N, C-alpha and C positions, 0 to 999 in steps of 0.2 A: 324140280324140286318144288314142295309145297311150301308156301309161306305160312309160317306160325305167328300166331298173335302174342306178342311179348307182354301184354298188359293183363293184369289179373282182372276177373269181372267182379264188379262190385255187386253186392247183394242188392236185390230189388227191394223196393219199399213193402211189399207184401211179405217177403221172407224176414225183413227186419223187424216188421210189425208181429209177425208170428214168434219170433224169437223173445222180443220184449213181452208178449203175452204169457208165453211158456215162463220166463224168469219171474214175472208177477204171479203167476200160478203157484210155482214152487215156493216162493217166499211166503205166499199165504196158507200153504200147506205146513211148512215148516215153523213159522213162527209160534203156532198154538202148541206145537209139540215141545220147542224148547221153552216155552213160557211155563208149561205145566211141569217140566223136568226141574225148573228152577225153584217153582213154588214147592214141589216135593222135596228137594234139596234143603230148601229154607226151613221146612216144617220138621225134616229129620235132624238137621243139624244148623240151628240157628246162629251158631256162633262160629266165627272164624278167626284165623290168626290176625293179629294187629300188623297193619301195613307199615306202621312206623317204627315199631321196634322187632319187626320179624328176623332180621339178619341175625341179631345177637339173642334172640329169646326173650326172656322176662327182663324188663328194662324199669327198675322201680321209679324212675322219674318220668315215665310216658304219661303224658296228660290224656291221650286218645283213649288208652284201655286202662287206666289207673294201676299200671304195673302188673296186670294179670296175663298180658300177652294175648288176650282174646277180646274180640270186639263184635257186635252183632252185626250180621250180614246186611247189606243195602235192602234186600228184599223184606228181611224180618223187621228193619226200621219202618220200611214203608208200610207194612201191615200192622205194625204197632201205632203208628201215626193215624191211620184209617180207622182202627178200631177206637182209639181215644177220641178222635173226632166225631164218630158216631155215637159213643156214650155220652160225650159231654153235650151233643146236639139234641139227645132225646131226653134229657133230664129236665 
């Protein structure tokens, strides 16, 4: 009867390095696509539902959205901040 090895083979350093390189390459390819999609989403719909009063809809006492139920998205807030910073810096 042939003796079988009961332990699993560990990946070699070169295989592990190739896997890490592949994962980094996939991340670098996907990150710009996700970023461009979010920018397009913010440009098409800059307003999102309020996170504080979302379950009940419009809450007249919500300070985050002033009772409207809608708040600007984070991406839109960053764009507005950068635009205002640039405008104030060039005056």
